C-alpha positions, 0 to 999 in steps of 0.5 A, spaced: 396 081 551 397 086 556 394 093 557 398 099 557 398 099 565 400 092 566 405 093 561 408 099 564 408 096 571 412 089 569 417 094 565 417 099 571 416 105 567 410 110 567 404 109 562 406 116 560 413 114 558 410 108 553 406 113 550 412 117 548 416 111 546 410 110 541 410 117 539 417 117 537 417 110 534 421 107 539 416 102 541 409 101 538 404 097 542 403 090 539 396 092 537 391 098 538 384 097 539 381 101 533 374 103 537 377 105 543 385 107 542 387 103 547 394 100 547 396 093 548 403 090 548 406 083 548 411 080 553 416 079 548 416 087 548 419 087 555 426 085 551 426 091 547 423 096 553 429 093 557 434 095 551 431 102 551 431 103 558 438 101 559 441 105 553 437 111 556 440 111 563 447 110 560 446 117 557 444 115 550 439 120 547 432 117 544 435 118 537 441 114 539 437 109 542 433 108 536 439 108 531 442 102 535 435 098 536 434 099 528 440 096 527 438 090 531 444 090 535 445 083 538 446 081 546 453 081 546 454 087 542 449 091 546 453 088 552 459 091 549 456 098 548 454 098 555 460 096 558 464 101 554 458 107 556 459 104 563 466 105 563 465 112 561 461 114 566 465 111 572 471 115 569 466 121 569 464 120 576 471 119 578 473 126 575 467 129 579 469 126 585 477 128 584 474 136 583 469 135 589 475 134 593 479 139 591 473 144 592 473 141 599 480 142 600 479 150 597 474 151 602 478 148 608 483 153 606 478 159 606 475 157 612 482 157 616 484 164 613 487 168 619 487 162 623 492 158 620 498 156 625 505 156 622 508 153 629 508 146 625 513 149 620 520 147 621 526 150 618 531 144 617 537 141 613 535 135 609 541 131 608 543 128 601 538 122 599 539 116 593 532 115 590 530 110 584 525 114 580 520 114 574 519 120 571 513 123 567 510 130 564 504 133 567 500 139 563 500 143 570 501 143 577 494 142 578 492 136 582 487 134 576 493 134 572 499 131 577 494 125 580 493 121 573 501 122 572 504 120 578 499 114 580 501 110 574 508 111 575 508 109 582 504 103 580 510 101 575 516 103 579 515 098 585 514 092 580 520 094 576 524 095 582 522 088 584 524 085 578 531 088 578 532 085 585 532 092 588 529 093 595 527 100 598 531 102 604 526 108 606 520 112 604 517 114 597 519 121 595 515 125 589 519 131 587 517 136 581 520 141 577 518 146 571 518 142 564 524 145 559 518 146 554 515 151 559 508 153 558 506 151 565 508 143 564 511 139 570 516 134 570 514 129 575 519 124 579 516 118 583 521 115 587 523 111 593 529 111 597 534 106 595 542 104 596 543 102 589 548 105 585 547 111 581 545 110 574 539 107 569 537 101 573 538 096 566 533 097 561 527 098 566 526 105 565 528 107 572 534 111 574 538 112 580 539 119 582 543 122 588 539 128 591 543 133 594 543 136 601 538 142 601 535 147 606 528 146 607 521 149 610 517 142 612 511 141 615 507 134 616 500 133 612 495 128 615 490 124 610 489 124 603 494 128 598 487 131 595 486 135 601 493 137 601 492 145 599 491 148 607 497 144 609 501 147 603 498 154 604 500 154 611 507 152 609 507 158 605 505 162 610 511 159 615 516 161 609 514 168 609 513 169 616 520 166 618 524 171 613 525 166 608 523 165 600 521 159 596 526 157 591 523 150 588 517 145 588 516 142 595 518 134 595 513 130 598 516 125 603 511 119 604 512 117 611 506 112 612 502 110 606 497 105 608 491 102 604 486 107 607 488 114 604 485 118 610 491 115 615 497 117 610 502 121 613 506 126 608 512 131 610 513 136 605 520 139 604 520 146 600 527 148 599 528 155 601 533 161 602 534 167 606 530 173 604 
C-alpha cells in the first residue's frame, strides 16, 4: 500500500488532484485510516489513474471520464476512443494552424500598407492552354473553404492521369468561378497542362478543356499559398493603378511545387480589361 504522497509521485499527479478524484467518485483510495483519515492506495489502482489522466488530457470532462470507466471499457475499446479523440484534436490543431497562417498573412498586408510596390505587376497576353482537371465546389473563396477542396482534387488528379496514360506537359493551373447556385459558393478547378484530346478522360472524372487566351495582370508569389494575401492585394493595386479592372478570379499557375512549401513559386494571372 502507498500513502497518497507516494501514489501521487508514481502517478505523476498531485495529492490535491487525488483528493479531488476521491471526492467526485472517480478514484477512491484502497483504504482510509479511520483514526487519522490518511488515504492509502494499491499499485493496481495506477491502471485506473492512467485511464483518468489520459481521458482528461484528451478533453473529456470528469463526468464523461467517470461514465467511460464505470462501463468498464476494455483496453482495445479505450485505445479506439483515444485514437478517435486524438484525430479530432489533430484536426482542430491543423485548423488552428491554418487560421494562424491567415492571421499572419493579414498582418503582413496591414504592415505593408502604403509600402507595397506594384512594379512586379505585369500586363500580358496569356495564350490558350489545354488542361486536364477535376472540379469541386467550395463554400466560399476564403482559404479555409478552398484548401480542403483543392488539395484532395490534386491528390486524386495525378494518379488518375497516370492510370489513363496521360502525362502533364506543363504546370498545374488552378482556376475559380462563381458557382451557379450563388450564395458565395465557388467552383474550384484543379488542373494541369496536358496535350490530350479535349473531352472526358474515360470514366476517371477528369475532363480535358481548352482555356482560351486572355489579357491578364500577373504577379509571382513565392512561398506557401497560405501567405498569398499580400501578393494578391499588391496585384489588385497594380490593376487599379494601371488603369485596368478585374474581370474574374485569378488563375494560380504552379511554376515550382517542391515538398517544402516555403519554396513554392506561383504566378497569379488575373483577367483584366481597360477601365
